TORFI-690984 format. One record per atom (N, C-alpha, C, O): z, y, x; atom name; residue in one letter. Coordinates in pm, whole numbers, padded with zeros to 5 digits. Atoms other than C-alpha are relative to their C-alpha. Layout:
% TORFI-690984
[r [Z,Y,X],'CA','A']
...
This chain:
% TORFI-690984
[r [-00098,-00063,00048],'N','M']
[r [08638,09599,08118],'CA','M']
[r [-00073,00088,-00022],'C','M']
[r [-00174,00117,00042],'O','M']
[r [00057,-00118,00014],'N','E']
[r [08573,09882,07943],'CA','E']
[r [00063,00149,00072],'C','E']
[r [00178,00180,00043],'O','E']
[r [-00014,-00137,-00094],'N','A']
[r [08583,10246,08189],'CA','A']
[r [-00115,00097,-00095],'C','A']
[r [-00213,00099,-00170],'O','A']
[r [00105,-00169,00038],'N','D']
[r [08448,10571,08115],'CA','D']
[r [00014,00089,00083],'C','D']
[r [00132,00074,00115],'O','D']
[r [-00061,-00124,-00070],'N','W']
[r [08479,10878,08334],'CA','W']
[r [-00041,00131,-00031],'C','W']
[r [-00162,00125,-00051],'O','W']
[r [00040,-00098,00030],'N','E']
[r [08446,11246,08254],'CA','E']
[r [00080,00082,00137],'C','E']
[r [00164,00039,00217],'O','E']
[r [-00032,-00139,-00078],'N','A']
[r [08487,11615,08454],'CA','A']
[r [-00005,00082,-00166],'C','A']
[r [-00095,00087,-00250],'O','A']
[r [-00050,-00036,00051],'N','E']
[r [08722,11807,08241],'CA','E']
[r [00099,00119,00096],'C','E']
[r [00222,00116,00095],'O','E']
[r [00010,-00127,-00025],'N','I']
[r [08732,12149,08438],'CA','I']
[r [-00064,00142,-00016],'C','I']
[r [-00182,00172,-00038],'O','I']
[r [00049,-00174,00118],'N','G']
[r [08743,12557,08324],'CA','G']
[r [00172,00021,-00033],'C','G']
[r [00268,-00046,-00071],'O','G']
[r [-00112,-00041,00019],'N','E']
[r [08996,12750,08312],'CA','E']
[r [00120,00010,-00042],'C','E']
[r [00223,00026,00022],'O','E']
[r [-00145,00003,00067],'N','D']
[r [09228,12741,07999],'CA','D']
[r [-00037,-00196,00036],'C','D']
[r [-00075,-00228,-00076],'O','D']
[r [00005,00162,-00040],'N','L']
[r [09182,12299,08129],'CA','L']
[r [00131,-00017,00060],'C','L']
[r [00184,00053,00147],'O','L']
[r [-00138,-00008,-00117],'N','P']
[r [09511,12151,08227],'CA','P']
[r [-00029,-00016,00183],'C','P']
[r [-00150,-00022,00204],'O','P']
[r [-00007,-00006,-00118],'N','K']
[r [09562,12135,08641],'CA','K']
[r [00008,-00116,00054],'C','K']
[r [00082,-00193,-00007],'O','K']
[r [-00157,00145,-00095],'N','I']
[r [09686,11841,08865],'CA','I']
[r [00071,00102,00100],'C','I']
[r [00024,00047,00200],'O','I']
[r [-00098,-00031,-00059],'N','E']
[r [09902,12039,09057],'CA','E']
[r [00109,-00082,00121],'C','E']
[r [00207,-00143,00078],'O','E']
[r [-00044,00046,-00094],'N','L']
[r [10031,11917,09392],'CA','L']
[r [00066,00138,00088],'C','L']
[r [00014,00249,00096],'O','L']
[r [-00114,00043,00064],'N','P']
[r [10329,11970,09472],'CA','P']
[r [00030,00070,-00075],'C','P']
[r [00001,00188,-00096],'O','P']
[r [-00076,-00101,00105],'N','W']
[r [10539,12026,09214],'CA','W']
[r [00161,00069,-00034],'C','W']
[r [00231,00104,00061],'O','W']
[r [-00164,00007,-00021],'N','S']
[r [10896,12097,09110],'CA','S']
[r [00127,-00147,-00013],'C','S']
[r [00246,-00163,00015],'O','S']
[r [-00088,00086,-00021],'N','G']
[r [10980,11766,09051],'CA','G']
[r [-00069,-00126,00075],'C','G']
[r [-00058,-00247,00052],'O','G']
[r [00120,00118,-00154],'N','Y']
[r [10722,11585,09369],'CA','Y']
[r [00106,-00058,00028],'C','Y']
[r [00222,-00018,00020],'O','Y']
[r [-00018,00027,-00067],'N','V']
[r [10776,11340,09519],'CA','V']
[r [-00058,-00097,00055],'C','V']
[r [-00107,-00187,-00012],'O','V']
[r [00094,00055,-00051],'N','D']
[r [10620,11192,09770],'CA','D']
[r [-00010,-00097,00087],'C','D']
[r [-00015,-00075,00208],'O','D']
[r [00043,00158,-00011],'N','L']
[r [10563,10855,09833],'CA','L']
[r [-00072,-00077,00167],'C','L']
[r [-00071,-00188,00220],'O','L']
[r [00032,00101,-00104],'N','R']
[r [10375,10886,10149],'CA','R']
[r [00131,00050,00111],'C','R']
[r [00205,00006,00199],'O','R']
[r [-00176,-00029,-00128],'N','Q']
[r [10660,11048,10335],'CA','Q']
[r [00076,-00101,-00014],'C','Q']
[r [00073,-00178,00081],'O','Q']
[r [-00156,00128,00064],'N','D']
[r [10971,10787,10156],'CA','D']
[r [-00125,-00045,-00038],'C','D']
[r [-00228,00018,-00062],'O','D']
[r [00080,00089,00104],'N','A']
[r [10797,10502,10012],'CA','A']
[r [00160,-00043,-00051],'C','A']
[r [00154,-00037,-00174],'O','A']
[r [-00119,00035,00010],'N','S']
[r [11170,10397,09979],'CA','S']
[r [00030,00116,-00211],'C','S']
[r [00087,00084,-00315],'O','S']
[r [-00093,-00090,00085],'N','A']
[r [11225,10712,09722],'CA','A']
[r [-00124,-00012,-00139],'C','A']
[r [-00171,00093,-00182],'O','A']
[r [00019,00071,00126],'N','I']
[r [11054,10539,09416],'CA','I']
[r [00038,-00036,-00117],'C','I']
[r [-00015,-00065,-00224],'O','I']
[r [-00133,00046,00046],'N','D']
[r [11395,10468,09326],'CA','D']
[r [-00061,00112,-00108],'C','D']
[r [-00093,00060,-00216],'O','D']
[r [-00060,-00110,00068],'N','R']
[r [11369,10848,09159],'CA','R']
[r [-00147,00013,-00042],'C','R']
[r [-00204,00117,-00009],'O','R']
[r [00127,00009,00113],'N','I']
[r [11034,10771,08944],'CA','I']
[r [00067,-00089,-00047],'C','I']
[r [00097,-00204,-00015],'O','I']
[r [-00073,00104,00152],'N','E']
[r [11203,10676,08627],'CA','E']
[r [-00096,-00067,-00046],'C','E']
[r [-00054,-00173,-00093],'O','E']
[r [00029,00133,00066],'N','E']
[r [10917,10493,08501],'CA','E']
[r [-00036,-00085,00100],'C','E']
[r [-00035,-00207,00089],'O','E']
[r [00008,00174,-00105],'N','A']
[r [10831,10312,08828],'CA','A']
[r [00142,-00103,-00058],'C','A']
[r [00161,-00204,-00126],'O','A']
[r [-00175,00077,00049],'N','V']
[r [11192,10189,08764],'CA','V']
[r [00033,-00061,-00153],'C','V']
[r [00110,-00152,-00182],'O','V']
[r [00011,00101,00169],'N','R']
[r [11159,10080,08385],'CA','R']
[r [-00148,-00058,-00009],'C','R']
[r [-00186,-00088,-00122],'O','R']
[r [00117,00024,-00007],'N','H']
[r [10787,09976,08512],'CA','H']
[r [-00039,-00066,00196],'C','H']
[r [-00099,-00019,00293],'O','H']
[r [00009,00010,-00137],'N','P']
[r [10796,09802,08823],'CA','P']
[r [-00171,-00059,00044],'C','P']
[r [-00209,-00084,00158],'O','P']
[r [00157,-00040,-00095],'N','A']
[r [10378,09772,08822],'CA','A']
[r [-00043,00116,00005],'C','A']
[r [-00143,00137,00074],'O','A']
[r [00041,-00141,00008],'N','L']
[r [10329,10089,08778],'CA','L']
[r [00062,00105,00170],'C','L']
[r [00008,00209,00209],'O','L']
[r [-00036,-00008,-00054],'N','A']
[r [10570,10119,09082],'CA','A']
[r [-00073,-00057,00115],'C','A']
[r [-00108,00029,00196],'O','A']
[r [00110,00062,-00042],'N','E']
[r [10350,09861,09275],'CA','E']
[r [-00121,00132,-00001],'C','E']
[r [-00109,00190,00107],'O','E']
[r [00068,-00030,00045],'N','A']
[r [10071,10076,09161],'CA','A']
[r [-00018,00171,00043],'C','A']
[r [-00122,00236,00039],'O','A']
[r [-00076,-00138,-00083],'N','L']
[r [10232,10420,09318],'CA','L']
[r [-00010,-00065,00099],'C','L']
[r [-00096,-00004,00162],'O','L']
[r [-00046,-00016,-00158],'N','Q']
[r [10318,10227,09675],'CA','Q']
[r [-00151,00009,00006],'C','Q']
[r [-00213,00100,00062],'O','Q']
[r [00182,00011,-00076],'N','R']
[r [09938,10131,09699],'CA','R']
[r [-00034,00109,00021],'C','R']
[r [-00065,00139,00137],'O','R']
[r [00162,-00120,00013],'N','L']
[r [09738,10435,09625],'CA','L']
[r [00104,00103,00131],'C','L']
[r [00050,00136,00237],'O','L']
[r [-00029,-00037,-00114],'N','N']
[r [09999,10607,09846],'CA','N']
[r [00050,-00032,00152],'C','N']
[r [00102,00054,00224],'O','N']
[r [-00019,00028,-00095],'N','A']
[r [10035,10354,10148],'CA','A']
[r [-00109,00093,00090],'C','A']
[r [-00217,00141,00055],'O','A']
[r [00037,-00031,-00069],'N','A']
[r [09962,10485,10441],'CA','A']
[r [-00160,-00005,00135],'C','A']
[r [-00208,00055,00232],'O','A']
[r [00174,-00021,-00058],'N','E']
[r [09597,10309,10489],'CA','E']
[r [-00066,00027,-00093],'C','E']
[r [-00188,00013,-00096],'O','E']
[r [00100,-00091,00140],'N','S']
[r [09507,10475,10154],'CA','S']
[r [-00019,00185,00050],'C','S']
[r [00056,00274,00090],'O','S']
[r [00066,-00132,-00007],'N','S']
[r [09315,10781,10187],'CA','S']
[r [00097,00094,-00158],'C','S']
[r [00164,00198,-00167],'O','S']
[r [-00111,-00068,00129],'N','L']
[r [09490,10862,09826],'CA','L']
[r [00140,00078,00008],'C','L']
[r [00215,00046,00100],'O','L']
[r [-00155,00058,00001],'N','V']
[r [09835,11001,09723],'CA','V']
[r [-00077,00085,-00130],'C','V']
[r [-00174,00156,-00156],'O','V']
[r [-00056,-00093,00149],'N','T']
[r [09975,11094,09367],'CA','T']
[r [00086,00062,-00002],'C','T']
[r [00180,00056,00077],'O','T']
[r [-00044,-00070,-00016],'N','A']
[r [10082,11346,09232],'CA','A']
[r [00091,-00023,-00152],'C','A']
[r [00212,-00002,-00144],'O','A']
[r [-00070,00045,00145],'N','K']
[r [10202,11247,08838],'CA','K']
[r [00000,-00112,-00068],'C','K']
[r [-00103,-00179,-00080],'O','K']
[r [00064,00102,00093],'N','C']
[r [10242,11000,08628],'CA','C']
[r [00134,-00054,-00185],'C','C']
[r [00252,-00021,-00201],'O','C']
[r [-00114,-00044,00062],'N','D']
[r [10403,10905,08285],'CA','D']
[r [-00072,-00148,-00070],'C','D']
[r [-00193,-00166,-00064],'O','D']
[r [00096,00097,00044],'N','V']
[r [10362,10527,08085],'CA','V']
[r [00072,00037,-00229],'C','V']
[r [00161,00089,-00298],'O','V']
[r [-00087,-00016,00158],'N','W']
[r [10427,10521,07693],'CA','W']
[r [-00085,-00103,-00081],'C','W']
[r [-00190,-00164,-00057],'O','W']
[r [00016,00137,00099],'N','L']
[r [10430,10287,07388],'CA','L']
[r [-00093,00010,-00142],'C','L']
[r [-00043,00051,-00247],'O','L']
[r [00071,-00109,00193],'N','A']
[r [10155,10371,07062],'CA','A']
[r [-00003,-00132,-00052],'C','A']
[r [-00057,-00235,-00012],'O','A']
[r [-00120,00144,00096],'N','E']
[r [10338,10121,06821],'CA','E']
[r [-00128,-00019,-00164],'C','E']
[r [-00094,-00065,-00273],'O','E']
[r [00090,-00002,00081],'N','E']
[r [09981,10154,06612],'CA','E']
[r [-00137,-00047,00070],'C','E']
[r [-00180,-00028,00184],'O','E']
[r [00110,00028,-00026],'N','P']
[r [09673,09997,06574],'CA','P']
[r [-00050,00144,00121],'C','P']
[r [-00016,00261,00141],'O','P']
[r [00124,-00052,-00118],'N','V']
[r [09391,10085,06874],'CA','V']
[r [-00170,-00071,-00121],'C','V']
[r [-00214,-00166,-00186],'O','V']
[r [00175,00032,-00005],'N','D']
[r [09024,10106,06799],'CA','D']
[r [-00064,-00142,00111],'C','D']
[r [-00114,-00129,00223],'O','D']
[r [00030,00150,-00090],'N','G']
[r [08956,09683,06921],'CA','G']
[r [-00161,00044,00063],'C','G']
[r [-00192,-00020,00163],'O','G']
[r [00158,-00059,-00026],'N','Y']
[r [08548,09874,06966],'CA','Y']
[r [00068,00056,00108],'C','Y']
[r [-00044,00059,00157],'O','Y']
[r [-00032,-00120,-00117],'N','E']
[r [08706,10087,07258],'CA','E']
[r [00097,-00104,00063],'C','E']
[r [00078,-00080,00182],'O','E']
[r [-00110,00106,-00154],'N','F']
[r [08959,09827,07474],'CA','F']
[r [-00081,-00137,-00015],'C','F']
[r [-00038,-00218,00067],'O','F']
[r [00143,00092,00018],'N','D']
[r [08655,09559,07381],'CA','D']
[r [00137,-00198,-00039],'C','D']
[r [00168,-00298,00026],'O','D']
[r [-00155,00060,-00039],'N','A']
[r [08980,09365,07224],'CA','A']
[r [-00067,-00040,-00199],'C','A']
[r [-00152,00046,-00227],'O','A']
[r [00001,00050,00035],'N','G']
[r [08937,09159,06853],'CA','G']
[r [00152,00086,-00090],'C','G']
[r [00262,00118,-00046],'O','G']
[r [-00111,-00053,00109],'N','P']
[r [09144,09310,06526],'CA','P']
[r [00121,00022,00098],'C','P']
[r [00157,00105,00181],'O','P']
[r [-00120,00030,-00051],'N','H']
[r [09450,09133,06600],'CA','H']
[r [00109,00014,00176],'C','H']
[r [00222,00027,00224],'O','H']
[r [-00072,-00081,-00176],'N','D']
[r [09498,09214,06979],'CA','D']
[r [-00034,00115,-00003],'C','D']
[r [-00044,00163,00110],'O','D']
[r [00020,-00159,-00035],'N','A']
[r [09410,09590,06887],'CA','A']
[r [00109,00080,-00074],'C','A']
[r [00095,00197,-00108],'O','A']
[r [-00157,-00065,00118],'N','Q']
[r [09819,09637,06667],'CA','Q']
[r [00045,00088,00098],'C','Q']
[r [00044,00204,00056],'O','Q']
[r [-00087,-00078,-00083],'N','V']
[r [09994,09790,06975],'CA','V']
[r [-00092,00027,00195],'C','V']
[r [-00162,-00043,00269],'O','V']
[r [00013,-00036,-00166],'N','A']
[r [09937,09968,07340],'CA','A']
[r [00051,00025,00039],'C','A']
[r [00143,00068,-00030],'O','A']
[r [-00082,-00022,-00079],'N','L']
[r [10089,10028,07609],'CA','L']
[r [-00083,00067,00134],'C','L']
[r [-00166,-00008,00185],'O','L']
[r [00106,-00116,-00031],'N','A']
[r [09919,10366,07841],'CA','A']
[r [00074,00048,00110],'C','A']
[r [00197,00059,00112],'O','A']
[r [-00073,-00097,-00067],'N','S']
[r [09989,10540,08110],'CA','S']
[r [-00147,00069,00078],'C','S']
[r [-00269,00057,00087],'O','S']
[r [00103,-00100,-00146],'N','Y']
[r [09872,10799,08384],'CA','Y']
[r [00039,00017,00095],'C','Y']
[r [00156,00037,00127],'O','Y']
[r [-00058,-00069,-00140],'N','I']
[r [09841,10879,08706],'CA','I']
[r [-00059,00058,00039],'C','I']
[r [-00177,00027,00053],'O','I']
[r [00132,-00097,-00116],'N','D']
[r [09723,11203,08916],'CA','D']
[r [-00027,-00072,00132],'C','D']
[r [00049,-00153,00184],'O','D']
[r [00036,00070,-00057],'N','V']
[r [09556,11096,09148],'CA','V']
[r [-00050,00080,00100],'C','V']
[r [-00115,00162,00036],'O','V']
[r [00113,-00092,-00073],'N','M']
[r [09375,11314,09504],'CA','M']
[r [-00019,-00073,00143],'C','M']
[r [00063,-00145,00199],'O','M']
[r [00010,00029,-00121],'N','L']
[r [09235,11244,09806],'CA','L']
[r [00062,00079,00082],'C','L']
[r [00082,00199,00063],'O','L']
[r [-00087,-00151,-00077],'N','R']
[r [09421,11402,10071],'CA','R']
[r [-00058,00068,00111],'C','R']
[r [-00002,00121,00207],'O','R']
[r [00067,-00112,-00083],'N','D']
[r [09124,11569,10228],'CA','D']
[r [00011,00097,-00079],'C','D']
[r [00068,00186,-00017],'O','D']
[r [-00001,-00029,00085],'N','A']
[r [09101,11743,09907],'CA','A']
[r [-00129,00061,00027],'C','A']
[r [-00170,00171,00064],'O','A']
[r [00189,-00099,-00013],'N','P']
[r [08717,11754,09903],'CA','P']
[r [-00109,-00024,-00131],'C','P']
[r [-00070,-00091,-00226],'O','P']
[r [00088,-00108,00094],'N','S']
[r [08433,11874,09677],'CA','S']
[r [00049,-00075,-00103],'C','S']
[r [00113,-00180,-00091],'O','S']
[r [00040,00071,00100],'N','F']
[r [08400,11800,09337],'CA','F']
[r [-00098,-00125,00003],'C','F']
[r [-00086,-00231,-00057],'O','F']
[r [00110,00130,-00033],'N','G']
[r [08088,11587,09463],'CA','G']
[r [00105,-00115,00027],'C','G']
[r [00135,-00177,-00076],'O','G']
[r [-00068,00076,-00019],'N','V']
[r [08335,11345,09646],'CA','V']
[r [00057,-00057,-00126],'C','V']
[r [00042,-00178,-00116],'O','V']
[r [-00090,00021,00052],'N','Y']
[r [08554,11304,09326],'CA','Y']
[r [-00113,-00095,-00070],'C','Y']
[r [-00100,-00218,-00064],'O','Y']
[r [00102,00035,00077],'N','E']
[r [08219,11240,09107],'CA','E']
[r [-00030,-00138,00098],'C','E']
[r [-00016,-00256,00065],'O','E']
[r [00130,00104,-00088],'N','A']
[r [08047,11012,09327],'CA','A']
[r [00135,-00136,-00005],'C','A']
[r [00137,-00259,-00007],'O','A']
[r [-00214,00153,00010],'N','I']
[r [08476,10814,09313],'CA','I']
[r [-00035,-00086,-00126],'C','I']
[r [-00057,-00207,-00114],'O','I']
[r [-00009,-00008,00151],'N','A']
[r [08445,10797,08921],'CA','A']
[r [-00123,-00083,-00032],'C','A']
[r [-00121,-00170,-00119],'O','A']
[r [00123,00092,00076],'N','R']
[r [08101,10650,08881],'CA','R']
[r [00024,-00193,00081],'C','R']
[r [00010,-00300,00022],'O','R']
[r [-00009,00094,-00009],'N','K']
[r [08176,10388,09130],'CA','K']
[r [00077,-00061,-00027],'C','K']
[r [00057,-00175,00013],'O','K']
[r [-00168,00053,00019],'N','L']
[r [08525,10287,09023],'CA','L']
[r [-00027,-00073,-00130],'C','L']
[r [00025,-00176,-00170],'O','L']
[r [-00057,00072,00160],'N','V']
[r [08399,10268,08635],'CA','V']
[r [-00154,-00107,00038],'C','V']
[r [-00147,-00200,-00043],'O','V']
[r [00103,00083,-00033],'N','A']
[r [08053,10065,08767],'CA','A']
[r [00061,-00179,00036],'C','A']
[r [00020,-00291,00005],'O','A']
[r [-00047,00161,-00028],'N','A']
[r [08319,09798,08940],'CA','A']
[r [00080,-00018,-00130],'C','A']
[r [00048,-00130,-00171],'O','A']
[r [-00060,00002,00110],'N','L']
[r [08529,09821,08634],'CA','L']
[r [-00089,-00111,-00044],'C','L']
[r [-00090,-00230,-00014],'O','L']
[r [00073,00059,00037],'N','H']
[r [08277,09736,08456],'CA','H']
[r [-00043,-00168,-00013],'C','H']
[r [-00074,-00246,-00102],'O','H']
[r [00052,00149,-00005],'N','K']
[r [08206,09417,08625],'CA','K']
[r [00122,-00118,-00060],'C','K']
[r [00124,-00236,-00095],'O','K']
[r [-00092,00135,00001],'N','E']
[r [08510,09270,08575],'CA','E']
[r [00014,-00046,-00152],'C','E']
[r [-00029,00028,-00241],'O','E']
[r [00072,00002,00127],'N','P']
[r [08536,09050,08255],'CA','P']
[r [00159,-00016,-00067],'C','P']
[r [00200,-00130,-00085],'O','P']
[r [-00106,00026,00020],'N','L']
[r [08892,09133,08131],'CA','L']
[r [-00022,00098,-00153],'C','L']
[r [-00062,00213,-00169],'O','L']
[r [00024,-00116,00128],'N','K']
[r [08887,09253,07763],'CA','K']
[r [00185,00063,-00062],'C','K']
[r [00296,00039,-00015],'O','K']
[r [-00148,-00037,00055],'N','N']
[r [09188,09417,07556],'CA','N']
[r [00066,00125,00030],'C','N']
[r [00165,00170,-00026],'O','N']
[r [-00013,-00049,-00106],'N','G']
[r [09191,09649,07800],'CA','G']
[r [-00103,00183,00026],'C','G']
[r [-00193,00203,-00056],'O','G']
[r [00058,-00116,-00031],'N','R']
[r [09047,10024,07932],'CA','R']
[r [00012,00080,00081],'C','R']
[r [00129,00049,00105],'O','R']
[r [-00010,-00048,-00092],'N','V']
[r [09049,10244,08183],'CA','V']
[r [-00087,00165,00010],'C','V']
[r [-00203,00153,00049],'O','V']
[r [00066,-00085,-00104],'N','D']
[r [08935,10619,08269],'CA','D']
[r [00061,00119,-00023],'C','D']
[r [00149,00179,-00085],'O','D']
[r [-00002,-00118,-00104],'N','C']
[r [08866,10867,08470],'CA','C']
[r [-00022,00103,-00023],'C','C']
[r [-00136,00129,-00059],'O','C']
[r [00020,-00096,00076],'N','I']
[r [08915,11165,08381],'CA','I']
[r [00040,00160,00158],'C','I']
[r [00150,00194,00201],'O','I']
[r [-00054,-00039,-00110],'N','L']
[r [08825,11435,08701],'CA','L']
[r [00062,00165,-00075],'C','L']
[r [00044,00218,-00185],'O','L']
[r [-00048,-00156,00085],'N','R']
[r [09022,11799,08677],'CA','R']
[r [00020,00067,00187],'C','R']
[r [00031,00041,00307],'O','R']
[r [-00012,-00095,-00142],'N','G']
[r [09045,12078,08878],'CA','G']
[r [00213,-00024,00021],'C','G']
[r [00309,-00081,-00031],'O','G']
[r [-00195,-00014,-00098],'N','A']
[r [09414,12161,09115],'CA','A']
[r [-00012,00005,00070],'C','A']
[r [-00100,-00036,00146],'O','A']
[r [-00093,-00083,-00094],'N','W']
[r [09623,12332,09296],'CA','W']
[r [00074,-00024,00076],'C','W']
[r [00194,00001,00074],'O','W']
[r [-00105,00034,-00173],'N','I']
[r [09714,12195,09660],'CA','I']
[r [00048,00084,00056],'C','I']
[r [-00024,00181,00081],'O','I']
[r [-00154,-00080,-00063],'N','D']
[r [09994,12359,09805],'CA','D']
[r [-00142,00111,-00032],'C','D']
[r [-00254,00090,00013],'O','D']
[r [00038,-00101,00002],'N','G']
[r [09850,12680,09690],'CA','G']
[r [-00181,00060,-00012],'C','G']
[r [-00229,00174,-00013],'O','G']
[r [00169,-00021,00027],'N','A']
[r [09433,12610,09641],'CA','A']
[r [-00053,-00008,-00057],'C','A']
[r [00017,-00087,-00120],'O','A']
[r [00060,00078,00075],'N','D']
[r [09208,12536,09432],'CA','D']
[r [-00056,-00077,00091],'C','D']
[r [-00099,-00063,00205],'O','D']
[r [00074,00129,-00072],'N','G']
[r [09091,12216,09490],'CA','G']
[r [-00087,-00111,-00188],'C','G']
[r [-00142,-00078,-00293],'O','G']
[r [00014,00138,00130],'N','F']
[r [09020,11878,09220],'CA','F']
[r [00069,-00093,00044],'C','F']
[r [00116,-00083,00157],'O','F']
[r [-00047,00105,00053],'N','G']
[r [09161,11564,09134],'CA','G']
[r [-00085,-00021,-00081],'C','G']
[r [-00185,00040,-00120],'O','G']
[r [00036,00064,00123],'N','M']
[r [09123,11316,08890],'CA','M']
[r [00131,-00116,-00083],'C','M']
[r [00191,-00187,-00003],'O','M']
[r [-00110,00029,00095],'N','T']
[r [09397,11158,08589],'CA','T']
[r [-00044,-00154,00012],'C','T']
[r [-00165,-00151,-00011],'O','T']
[r [00048,00095,00061],'N','L']
[r [09346,10767,08566],'CA','L']
[r [00105,-00016,-00105],'C','L']
[r [00212,00044,-00113],'O','L']
[r [-00031,-00042,00177],'N','Y']
[r [09434,10706,08211],'CA','Y']
[r [-00061,-00150,-00008],'C','Y']
[r [-00179,-00168,00021],'O','Y']
[r [00004,00074,-00062],'N','V']
[r [09499,10317,08203],'CA','V']
[r [00078,-00061,-00127],'C','V']
[r [00184,-00004,-00152],'O','V']
[r [00013,00012,00134],'N','T']
[r [09528,10138,07859],'CA','T']
[r [00023,-00137,-00004],'C','T']
[r [-00069,-00200,00049],'O','T']
[r [00070,00148,00026],'N','G']
[r [09580,09777,07782],'CA','G']
[r [00031,-00037,-00151],'C','G']
[r [00070,00060,-00216],'O','G']
[r [-00043,00046,00196],'N','C']
[r [09648,09614,07388],'CA','C']
[r [-00017,-00140,00014],'C','C']
[r [-00077,-00211,00095],'O','C']
[r [-00056,00077,00049],'N','G']
[r [09804,09361,07178],'CA','G']
[r [00045,-00099,-00096],'C','G']
[r [00005,-00060,-00205],'O','G']
[r [-00035,00058,00177],'N','A']
[r [09915,09151,06899],'CA','A']
[r [00140,00063,-00020],'C','A']
[r [00171,00097,-00134],'O','A']
[r [-00080,-00044,00027],'N','D']
[r [10261,09285,07004],'CA','D']
[r [00016,00085,00168],'C','D']
[r [-00066,00087,00260],'O','D']
[r [00027,-00062,-00086],'N','A']
[r [10420,09510,07247],'CA','A']
[r [00032,-00118,00163],'C','A']
[r [00014,-00084,00280],'O','A']
[r [00024,00011,-00171],'N','V']
[r [10466,09278,07544],'CA','V']
[r [-00119,-00101,00021],'C','V']
[r [-00137,-00185,00109],'O','V']
[r [00106,00098,-00059],'N','A']
[r [10137,09127,07476],'CA','A']
[r [-00072,00159,00037],'C','A']
[r [-00179,00124,00087],'O','A']
[r [00103,-00098,-00015],'N','A']
[r [09962,09489,07530],'CA','A']
[r [00114,00025,00135],'C','A']
[r [00059,00052,00242],'O','A']
[r [-00040,-00036,-00154],'N','E']
[r [10277,09542,07818],'CA','E']
[r [-00116,-00090,00126],'C','E']
[r [-00177,-00017,00204],'O','E']
[r [00041,00087,-00035],'N','E']
[r [10095,09179,07991],'CA','E']
[r [-00150,00092,00066],'C','E']
[r [-00170,00131,00181],'O','E']
[r [00102,00004,-00003],'N','R']
[r [09768,09278,07954],'CA','R']
[r [-00009,00174,00140],'C','R']
[r [-00048,00205,00253],'O','R']
[r [00007,-00167,-00122],'N','W']
[r [09832,09685,08071],'CA','W']
[r [00025,-00070,00159],'C','W']
[r [-00034,-00035,00261],'O','W']
[r [-00025,-00004,-00222],'N','K']
[r [09982,09517,08439],'CA','K']
[r [-00165,-00051,00026],'C','K']
[r [-00211,-00016,00134],'O','K']
[r [00030,00032,-00099],'N','A']
[r [09679,09339,08458],'CA','A']
[r [-00151,00100,00008],'C','A']
[r [-00241,00100,00092],'O','A']
[r [00122,-00113,-00074],'N','V']
[r [09426,09634,08410],'CA','V']
[r [-00021,00082,00088],'C','V']
[r [-00124,00117,00146],'O','V']
[r [-00094,-00056,-00119],'N','L']
[r [09680,09824,08629],'CA','L']
[r [-00081,00030,00099],'C','L']
[r [-00160,00117,00132],'O','L']
[r [00074,00042,-00078],'N','R']
[r [09614,09614,08883],'CA','R']
[r [-00130,00016,00047],'C','R']
[r [-00140,00047,00166],'O','R']
[r [00132,00022,-00036],'N','R']
[r [09226,09592,08885],'CA','R']
[r [-00072,00178,00045],'C','R']
[r [-00151,00188,00139],'O','R']
[r [-00042,-00106,00083],'N','A']
[r [09233,09986,08774],'CA','A']
[r [-00035,00086,00187],'C','A']
[r [-00125,00139,00252],'O','A']
[r [-00060,-00056,-00194],'N','V']
[r [09432,10081,09165],'CA','V']
[r [-00140,-00032,00093],'C','V']
[r [-00217,00043,00153],'O','V']
[r [00063,00041,-00100],'N','D']
[r [09236,09783,09330],'CA','D']
[r [-00142,00088,00024],'C','D']
[r [-00152,00163,00121],'O','D']
[r [00122,-00110,00066],'N','A']
[r [08861,09964,09189],'CA','A']
[r [-00014,00137,00084],'C','A']
[r [-00119,00174,00136],'O','A']
[r [00051,-00136,00004],'N','T']
[r [08988,10345,09275],'CA','T']
[r [00064,-00015,00155],'C','T']
[r [00095,00081,00227],'O','T']
[r [-00077,-00011,-00187],'N','I']
[r [09140,10231,09643],'CA','I']
[r [-00163,-00032,00079],'C','I']
[r [-00223,00025,00170],'O','I']
[r [00188,00062,-00066],'N','A']
[r [08769,10056,09729],'CA','A']
[r [-00083,00140,00007],'C','A']
[r [-00125,00216,00094],'O','A']
[r [00081,-00178,00044],'N','A']
[r [08604,10363,09556],'CA','A']
[r [00035,00035,00060],'C','A']
[r [-00014,-00019,00159],'O','A']
[r [-00072,-00160,-00102],'N','A']
[r [08803,10654,09760],'CA','A']
[r [-00067,-00081,00142],'C','A']
[r [-00151,-00010,00196],'O','A']
[r [00094,00105,-00092],'N','L']
[r [08661,10354,10054],'CA','L']
[r [-00107,00083,00074],'C','L']
[r [-00121,00160,00169],'O','L']
[r [00108,00025,-00045],'N','L']
[r [08336,10312,10011],'CA','L']
[r [-00008,00131,00008],'C','L']
[r [-00010,00147,00130],'O','L']
[r [00131,-00148,00030],'N','I']
[r [08192,10686,09945],'CA','I']
[r [00094,00073,00173],'C','I']
[r [00024,00097,00271],'O','I']
[r [-00032,-00100,-00096],'N','R']
[r [08437,10877,10216],'CA','R']
[r [-00077,-00106,00183],'C','R']
[r [-00084,-00077,00303],'O','R']
[r [00127,00129,-00095],'N','A']
[r [08205,10553,10431],'CA','A']
[r [-00098,00024,00029],'C','A']
[r [-00144,00023,00143],'O','A']
[r [00070,-00099,00023],'N','G']
[r [07962,10715,10296],'CA','G']
[r [-00135,-00076,-00047],'C','G']
[r [-00256,-00057,-00061],'O','G']
[r [00123,00155,00137],'N','E']
[r [07797,10394,10099],'CA','E']
[r [00039,00068,-00160],'C','E']
[r [-00006,00016,-00262],'O','E']
């Protein structure tokens, strides 16, 4: 699978904010998932958010979105042939560790996440992990935005690929966070 990471941290760059005015705390109330419009429209996103916010997870999510790009994408960027690069379904999820660790911890997670995804034999999709500054309960910190995209010959094929890529991205993110938190 195609995957990469980068850091976008600076005064004039976007930050993740937690909580924000429309924040839905899925850790406190998993049934509140029905208040997140994108999760209602896309059950695969609902599942991803529930897994990332599960009690046994060290992660918490802040924001998310899903959108359809009904124009061809760069097949090279998605390990896709021209026929399978006509339409893309994309999403993002802002993710943070609950204990707001250092930038170095996020960098280690991003490296493990990307390395794990590169081993996945999945074409027509990609994951980008962007490390960002964060404003957490009024204090400076860090977080990451997971961009997950699947492409296909049409919207149905793109959505099916996106679901598979999202599932693997969530698995790899949870596993990477566990490994880094365990000191591996």
